LUMRO-782738 format. One record per residue (C-alpha): residue number from 1; y, z, x negated. Coordinates in Angstrom, 1 decimal. Each point is the difference from the previous one (the first is absolute). Layout:
residues N
num, py, pz, px
NUM, Y, Z, X $
...
This chain:
residues 346
num, py, pz, px
1, 0.6, 19.6, 24.8 $
2, -3.4, 1.6, 0.4 $
3, -2.3, -1.4, -2.7 $
4, -3.1, 0.8, 2.0 $
5, 1.2, -2.4, 2.8 $
6, 1.0, -2.9, -2.2 $
7, -2.4, -2.8, -0.9 $
8, -0.7, -0.9, -3.6 $
9, -0.1, -3.8, -0.4 $
10, -0.8, -2.4, -2.7 $
11, 2.7, -2.7, -0.7 $
12, -2.0, -2.7, 1.7 $
13, -0.4, 2.2, 3.1 $
14, 3.7, 0.8, -0.1 $
15, 0.9, -3.7, 0.0 $
16, -2.5, -0.6, 2.9 $
17, 1.3, 2.8, 2.2 $
18, 3.8, 0.2, -0.7 $
19, 2.3, -2.1, 2.2 $
20, 3.3, 0.4, 1.8 $
21, -0.9, 3.4, 1.4 $
22, 0.0, 2.8, -2.6 $
23, -3.4, 1.0, -1.3 $
24, -0.2, 3.6, -1.3 $
25, -2.5, 0.0, -2.9 $
26, -0.8, 1.1, -3.6 $
27, -0.6, -2.6, -2.7 $
28, -1.4, 0.9, -3.4 $
29, 1.1, -2.6, -2.6 $
30, 0.9, -0.6, -3.6 $
31, 3.5, -0.9, -1.0 $
32, -0.7, -3.4, -1.7 $
33, 3.5, -1.2, -0.9 $
34, 3.7, 0.1, 0.8 $
35, 2.7, -2.7, 0.0 $
36, 3.8, 0.6, 0.1 $
37, 1.8, -2.1, 2.5 $
38, 3.5, -0.3, 1.6 $
39, 0.9, -0.5, 3.7 $
40, 2.5, -2.7, 0.9 $
41, 2.6, 2.8, 0.0 $
42, -0.8, 0.8, -3.6 $
43, -1.8, 3.3, 0.7 $
44, -3.0, 0.6, -2.2 $
45, -3.5, 0.6, 1.4 $
46, -3.6, 0.1, -1.3 $
47, -3.0, -2.0, 1.1 $
48, -3.0, 2.2, -0.5 $
49, -3.5, -1.4, -0.1 $
50, -2.8, 2.3, 1.1 $
51, -3.8, -0.8, -0.3 $
52, -3.4, 1.4, 0.9 $
53, -3.6, -1.3, 0.0 $
54, 0.8, -2.2, 3.0 $
55, 3.3, -1.7, -0.9 $
56, 3.7, 0.6, -0.6 $
57, 3.3, 0.0, 1.7 $
58, 3.7, 0.1, -0.9 $
59, 2.4, 2.7, 1.2 $
60, 3.8, -0.1, -0.4 $
61, 1.7, 3.2, -1.3 $
62, 3.6, -0.3, 1.0 $
63, 2.6, 1.7, -2.2 $
64, 1.0, 2.5, 2.7 $
65, -3.7, 1.1, 0.6 $
66, -1.6, 3.0, -1.7 $
67, -2.8, -2.1, -1.4 $
68, 2.5, -2.1, -2.0 $
69, 1.0, 3.0, -2.2 $
70, -3.5, 1.6, 0.0 $
71, -1.8, -3.0, -1.3 $
72, 1.9, 0.2, -3.3 $
73, -2.2, 2.9, -0.9 $
74, -3.2, -1.6, 1.3 $
75, -1.6, -2.3, -2.6 $
76, -1.9, -3.1, 0.9 $
77, -3.7, 0.8, 0.5 $
78, 0.7, 3.2, 1.9 $
79, -2.1, 0.5, 3.1 $
80, 1.9, 1.2, 3.0 $
81, -0.7, 1.1, 3.6 $
82, 2.6, -1.7, 2.2 $
83, 0.7, 1.5, 3.4 $
84, 2.2, -2.1, 2.3 $
85, 0.6, -1.7, 3.3 $
86, -1.1, -3.5, -0.9 $
87, 1.1, -3.3, 1.5 $
88, -0.6, -3.6, -1.0 $
89, 1.9, -3.3, 0.6 $
90, 0.1, -3.5, -1.6 $
91, 1.6, 1.5, -3.1 $
92, -2.6, 2.6, -0.6 $
93, -0.8, 3.7, 0.3 $
94, 2.7, 2.6, 0.7 $
95, -0.1, 3.8, -0.1 $
96, 2.3, 2.4, 1.9 $
97, 0.1, 3.8, -0.5 $
98, -1.9, -0.6, -3.3 $
99, -1.4, 3.0, -1.8 $
100, -2.2, -0.1, -3.1 $
101, -2.0, 2.1, -2.3 $
102, -2.0, -0.6, -3.2 $
103, -3.8, 0.1, 0.4 $
104, -2.1, 2.2, -2.2 $
105, -3.4, 1.5, -0.3 $
106, -2.6, -1.1, 2.5 $
107, 2.4, -2.2, 1.9 $
108, 0.8, -1.9, -3.1 $
109, -3.6, -0.5, -0.9 $
110, -0.8, -1.2, 3.5 $
111, 2.9, -2.5, -0.2 $
112, -1.3, -1.5, -3.3 $
113, -3.5, -0.3, 1.4 $
114, 1.4, -2.5, 2.4 $
115, -0.5, -0.8, 3.7 $
116, -3.7, 0.3, 0.7 $
117, -0.2, -3.0, 2.3 $
118, 1.7, -2.3, -2.6 $
119, -2.2, 1.5, -2.8 $
120, -3.2, -0.7, 1.9 $
121, 1.1, -3.6, 0.8 $
122, 0.8, -0.7, -3.6 $
123, -3.3, 1.5, -1.1 $
124, -1.9, -2.3, 2.3 $
125, 2.1, -3.0, -1.1 $
126, -0.8, 0.8, -3.7 $
127, -3.7, 0.0, 0.8 $
128, 0.5, -3.4, 1.6 $
129, 1.6, -1.4, -3.1 $
130, -2.7, 1.4, -2.3 $
131, -2.8, -1.3, 2.3 $
132, 1.4, -3.5, 0.2 $
133, 0.4, -0.1, -3.8 $
134, -3.5, 1.2, -0.5 $
135, -1.3, -3.0, 2.0 $
136, 1.8, -2.6, -2.2 $
137, -2.7, -2.3, -1.4 $
138, 1.9, -1.8, -2.7 $
139, -0.8, 2.1, -3.1 $
140, 3.4, -0.5, -1.6 $
141, 1.9, 1.0, 3.1 $
142, -2.4, 2.9, 0.7 $
143, 0.5, 1.4, -3.5 $
144, 3.8, -0.5, 0.3 $
145, 0.3, 1.9, 3.3 $
146, -2.3, 2.8, -1.2 $
147, 2.0, 0.4, -3.2 $
148, 3.2, 0.2, 2.0 $
149, -1.3, 2.5, 2.5 $
150, -1.4, 2.2, -2.8 $
151, 3.1, -0.1, -2.2 $
152, 2.8, -0.1, 2.6 $
153, -1.5, 1.0, 3.3 $
154, 1.9, 3.3, 0.2 $
155, 3.3, -1.7, -0.8 $
156, -0.8, -2.7, 2.6 $
157, -0.6, 2.6, 2.7 $
158, 3.5, 1.6, -0.6 $
159, 1.9, -3.3, 0.2 $
160, 1.9, -1.4, 3.0 $
161, -0.2, -3.6, 1.2 $
162, 3.8, -0.2, 0.1 $
163, 3.2, 2.0, -0.4 $
164, 0.8, -0.5, 3.7 $
165, -1.0, -2.1, 3.0 $
166, -3.8, 0.3, -0.1 $
167, -2.5, 2.5, -1.4 $
168, 2.9, 1.7, -1.8 $
169, -1.7, 3.3, -0.7 $
170, -2.3, 1.6, -2.5 $
171, -3.4, -1.7, 0.3 $
172, 1.5, -2.8, 2.0 $
173, -1.4, -2.6, -2.4 $
174, -3.5, 1.1, 0.7 $
175, 0.6, -0.4, 3.7 $
176, 1.5, -3.4, -0.5 $
177, -2.8, -1.3, -2.3 $
178, -2.8, 1.4, 2.0 $
179, 1.2, -1.7, 3.2 $
180, 0.6, -3.3, -1.9 $
181, -3.6, 0.2, -1.3 $
182, -1.4, 0.5, 3.5 $
183, 2.1, -3.0, 1.1 $
184, -1.0, -2.1, -3.0 $
185, -3.7, 0.7, 0.6 $
186, 0.3, -1.2, 3.6 $
187, 2.0, -3.1, -0.9 $
188, -2.7, -0.9, -2.6 $
189, -2.5, 0.0, 2.8 $
190, 2.1, -2.4, 2.0 $
191, 0.8, -2.2, -3.0 $
192, -3.1, 0.1, -2.2 $
193, 1.6, -2.4, -2.5 $
194, 2.1, 2.8, -1.2 $
195, -1.2, 1.8, -3.2 $
196, -0.5, 3.4, 1.4 $
197, -0.4, 1.8, -3.4 $
198, 3.2, -1.5, -1.2 $
199, 2.0, 0.7, 3.1 $
200, -1.2, 3.7, 0.2 $
201, 0.9, 0.4, -3.7 $
202, 3.4, -1.6, 0.6 $
203, 0.6, 2.4, 2.9 $
204, -0.7, 3.0, -2.3 $
205, 2.2, -1.2, -2.8 $
206, 2.8, -1.8, 1.9 $
207, 2.3, 3.1, 0.0 $
208, -1.5, 1.8, -3.0 $
209, 3.4, -0.1, -1.7 $
210, 1.2, 2.4, 2.6 $
211, -1.9, 2.7, -1.8 $
212, 3.2, 0.0, -2.1 $
213, 2.5, -1.4, 2.5 $
214, -0.8, 2.3, 2.9 $
215, -1.7, 3.0, -1.6 $
216, -0.1, 3.7, 1.0 $
217, -0.6, 3.0, -2.1 $
218, -3.2, 2.0, 0.1 $
219, 1.8, 2.7, 2.0 $
220, 2.6, -1.1, 2.5 $
221, 1.2, -2.8, 2.3 $
222, 3.1, -1.3, -1.7 $
223, -0.5, -3.6, -1.1 $
224, 1.1, -0.4, -3.6 $
225, 2.0, -2.8, -1.6 $
226, -1.2, -1.3, -3.4 $
227, 1.5, -2.4, -2.5 $
228, -3.1, -2.2, 0.1 $
229, 0.2, -0.3, 3.7 $
230, 3.7, -0.7, 0.0 $
231, 0.1, -2.4, -2.9 $
232, -3.2, -2.0, 0.6 $
233, -1.2, 0.6, 3.6 $
234, -3.5, 0.3, 1.3 $
235, -1.1, -3.7, -0.4 $
236, 0.6, -0.3, -3.7 $
237, -1.4, 3.6, -0.5 $
238, -3.1, -1.0, 2.0 $
239, -0.6, -3.1, -2.1 $
240, 0.4, 2.0, -3.2 $
241, -2.4, 2.8, 1.3 $
242, -2.7, -2.5, 1.0 $
243, 0.1, -1.8, -3.3 $
244, -0.3, 3.4, -1.8 $
245, -3.0, 1.1, 2.1 $
246, -1.6, -3.5, -0.4 $
247, 0.2, 0.4, -3.8 $
248, -1.6, 3.5, 0.4 $
249, -3.0, -1.2, 1.9 $
250, -0.4, -3.0, -2.2 $
251, -1.0, 2.5, -2.7 $
252, -2.8, 1.5, 2.1 $
253, -3.6, -0.7, -1.2 $
254, -0.8, -1.8, 3.3 $
255, 2.9, -2.4, -0.6 $
256, -2.2, -2.1, -2.3 $
257, -2.0, -1.0, 3.0 $
258, 3.1, -1.5, 1.6 $
259, 0.3, -2.8, -2.6 $
260, -2.2, -2.3, 2.0 $
261, 1.0, 1.1, 3.5 $
262, 1.7, -2.6, 2.2 $
263, 2.8, -0.3, 0.8 $
264, 1.2, 0.8, -3.5 $
265, 1.6, 3.5, -0.5 $
266, 3.3, -1.5, -1.1 $
267, 0.2, -2.0, 3.3 $
268, -0.8, 3.2, 2.0 $
269, 2.7, 1.9, -1.8 $
270, 2.6, -2.7, 0.6 $
271, -0.8, -0.2, 3.7 $
272, 0.3, 3.8, 0.4 $
273, 3.4, 0.0, -1.8 $
274, 1.2, -2.8, 2.3 $
275, -0.8, 2.2, 3.0 $
276, 2.2, 2.8, -1.4 $
277, 2.8, -2.5, -1.0 $
278, 0.2, -1.8, 3.3 $
279, -0.7, 2.6, 2.6 $
280, 3.6, 0.3, 1.3 $
281, -0.4, -3.6, 1.0 $
282, 3.5, -1.3, -0.9 $
283, 2.1, -0.1, -3.2 $
284, 2.9, 1.5, 2.0 $
285, -2.1, 3.1, 0.7 $
286, -0.8, 0.7, -3.6 $
287, -3.2, -2.0, -0.7 $
288, 0.2, -1.8, -3.3 $
289, -2.2, -2.8, 1.4 $
290, -1.0, -1.3, 3.4 $
291, -3.5, 0.3, 1.5 $
292, -2.2, -2.8, -1.2 $
293, -3.6, 1.0, 1.0 $
294, -1.6, 0.9, 3.3 $
295, -0.4, 3.6, -1.1 $
296, 3.7, 0.2, -1.0 $
297, 1.1, -1.2, 3.4 $
298, -2.5, 2.4, 1.7 $
299, 1.2, 3.0, -2.1 $
300, 3.7, -0.7, 0.7 $
301, -0.5, -0.1, 3.8 $
302, -2.4, 3.0, 0.0 $
303, 2.6, 2.0, -1.9 $
304, 2.9, -1.1, 2.2 $
305, -2.0, 0.6, 3.2 $
306, -0.9, 3.6, -0.9 $
307, 3.6, 0.8, -1.1 $
308, 1.5, -1.5, 3.2 $
309, -2.5, 1.8, 2.3 $
310, 0.8, 3.3, -1.7 $
311, 3.7, -0.6, 0.5 $
312, -0.6, -0.8, 3.7 $
313, -2.1, 3.2, 0.4 $
314, 2.8, 2.1, -1.5 $
315, 2.7, -1.9, 2.0 $
316, -1.7, 0.8, 3.3 $
317, -0.2, 3.7, -1.0 $
318, 3.6, 0.3, -1.1 $
319, 2.2, -2.6, 1.8 $
320, 2.0, 0.9, 3.1 $
321, -0.6, -1.8, 3.3 $
322, 2.8, -2.5, 0.9 $
323, -1.7, -0.5, 3.4 $
324, -3.5, 0.7, 1.3 $
325, -2.5, -1.4, -2.5 $
326, 2.7, -1.4, -2.3 $
327, 0.8, 1.7, -3.3 $
328, 2.9, -0.1, -2.4 $
329, -0.4, -2.4, -3.0 $
330, -1.3, 1.8, -3.1 $
331, 0.8, -1.4, -3.4 $
332, -1.6, -2.2, -1.5 $
333, -1.7, -1.2, 3.2 $
334, 1.8, -3.1, 1.4 $
335, 0.5, 1.0, 3.6 $
336, -0.2, 2.7, 2.7 $
337, -3.6, 1.0, 0.8 $
338, -1.6, -0.2, 3.4 $
339, -2.9, 2.2, 1.2 $
340, -3.3, -1.7, -0.9 $
341, -2.4, -1.2, 2.7 $
342, -2.8, 2.5, 0.7 $
343, -3.6, -1.3, -0.4 $
344, -1.8, -1.1, 3.1 $
345, -2.5, 2.8, 1.0 $
346, -1.8, -1.8, 2.8 $
């Protein structure tokens, strides 16, 4: 295959373009993990997970394929250039006539720099987060968000919003939180009884435990697993983190001026913790308590709305058409999607 005539795609572009007809393309990606499986006939195979700045995909390496033997000498974290005829169906991405090579030198550095479009979007989203936090008027919440951004901003910018389904990429948490802040700001305009400072702060911190549950290294796009993330989960971790940061800012010199501020600081802290604890909305979905305040209900629905619309966007890009304008159901969405109605243009 002539390398000069083959397109280099990101993983997100591959998922958007691959379908039933073979697509010849290169993909640069990091081998994130491998899992040993067996077919119904008892034959072994590997499920390999590859990732880049835009997302991830699984690829089956069957026991009679050259990749199955080769991957034994390719450690996790290795960056590969995959050259194949790609197809995609309801079960995922497939590769025929697959060839691969390890990236090195300038190609490797370009890969770790990430997709330029994704990087620029995440930079703008981070600016959105910082600007909204700078506008918080409550001095306790302003100090808390400033302290968090200063101490953990870099770690925040590397985290994903999830391991799969939505914003499951390095920097995805910044994208998710920025969009939620934009929505929260608009909703507070429509419902002025909402405490805007509290809601914006709750948006910032609702998934802050994912700095440990869905974290990425400083160099690379493989999402790590941690004992804290596995044994506690992001909601308890978020509550613990906010309590720690609150104790920090309580020691600042300006904190003495907060003693007479209403509502009382302890009440503000409790309401913020409630937003983190209840944001999944239901006990069955992992929240240790149910929403009990207007801001808690608003945060839950804002979070769910952004996650669902991200899933819908990805589903339109990746799902096969069952008929004109009707697309295959994509987990975890509840049904087949239908083309949206275009806006009236007059």
